[in-house]
N, C-alpha and C positions, 0 to 999 in steps of 0.2 A: 184581478183585484177588484174589491168592491168599492164603488164611489162612496165618499164620505157623505153621510146624511145625518142631520140632527134627528134624535128620537121623536117619534110622532105617536100619539096615543090612538091607534086605529084598529086594535085587536082586543080580545078578552083576556088572554093569558100571555105572559112574558117570562123570559130569563134575562138576568144580567150576569155576565161572566167577567169577574174582576181578574185581570192578568197581573202577574207579579213575577219577581225573581227571588233569588235567596236574600238579596239585600233588603227587599221590601216585603218579605214574608210576614213579619210581625205586624207592620202597618196594615197590609191587606187583610190579614186574619181579624185584626181588631175592627177594621172598617166593616167587614162582613158581619161580624158579631153585633156591632152597633146597629147595622141596618135591620138584622133580625129582631133585635130587641126594640128599637125605636119605632118600627113599623109593623111589628108582629108578622114578619115574613118567614118563610121557610128558606134556611141557608143550608146548602149542601156541604159536603166535605171539602176541606182545603187539599187540593191535589198538588203534589210536589213533583209532577211529571206531566207531559202532555196527555190529555185525555180526549178521545173522540176527535173532533175537527180542531180542537183547540191546541195551538202549537206551543203554548207556554204553561207554566203553573197557573192554576186558576181556581176560583171559587164561584159557585153558581148561587144566585139568589132568585127564587121564584116569587112572582108578584102578578097582580091583575090590573085591569084597566082602572079600577077603583083606587089603587095605590099609586098609579103612574104619575099624576100631576104633582104629587108631593114628594114621592120617592125619587124620581129622576133628577129634579133640580138639587135635592139634598145630596144624592150620590155624586153628581157632577161637582158640586161645591167642595165636597169632603174627599174626593179621590186622590188629591195630591199628585197629580200628573200620572197616575196609573191609567192604563188603557182599559176601557170597559166596553164590551160587546153587549148591546141590548138587542134582543130579537124576539119576535113573536113566537108563540107556541100554537101553531095551527094543525100540526100533525104531518105537514110537508117539510121534512127537515131541510131539503135543498132550498126551497123558497124562503124558510124561516131564517136561514143562515146567509141568504143573498138578498132577495127582494125585500124581505121584511127585517133586515139587519141595519142597525144603527150604532154609531160609536160615540163615546164620550172620550175625548182624547184622541191619540193616534190610532189609526186602524192597524190591525195585525192580519197578515195573510192567513187564512184558514185552510185546513186540509179538507177540501170539499170532495175529494175522490171517494171518501167513505160513503157519500150519498148517490153516487152514480150507479145506475143499474147496468148489469152485464159485465 
C-alpha cells in the first residue's frame, strides 16, 4: 500500500485519475469535463471498468507543472469526497504510480503487478 502524501509540484507532467462508482458517475464525469474546460486540460475517456493499474471506474486528466498550483487545489475542493490519484509522468510507470503518486481523499490500492518485469 502506498503511504498517503499530499501532492507536490516537482515534475513537468502529471495525470490525475478521478475514481468513481455507478452512483457517482454523473458527478465524476461533470467534474472531469469542468476541469478540462476551466483549465484547458486534456481529459481522457470515462472508463466504466478497471483499466490498467486502476481498480475502479476512472477518468484521466493530463496536466503540467504550470497547471499544478491552480488545478490541484481546485480539484481537491471540488471532488466531493471522490478519491483522486495524482501522479507524475516520467516514463517509469512503477515509480510514477508509487514514489511519485499522491492522493486527494482516500488512497485506493493499485494493481502494480502490471509494471513488474518478468
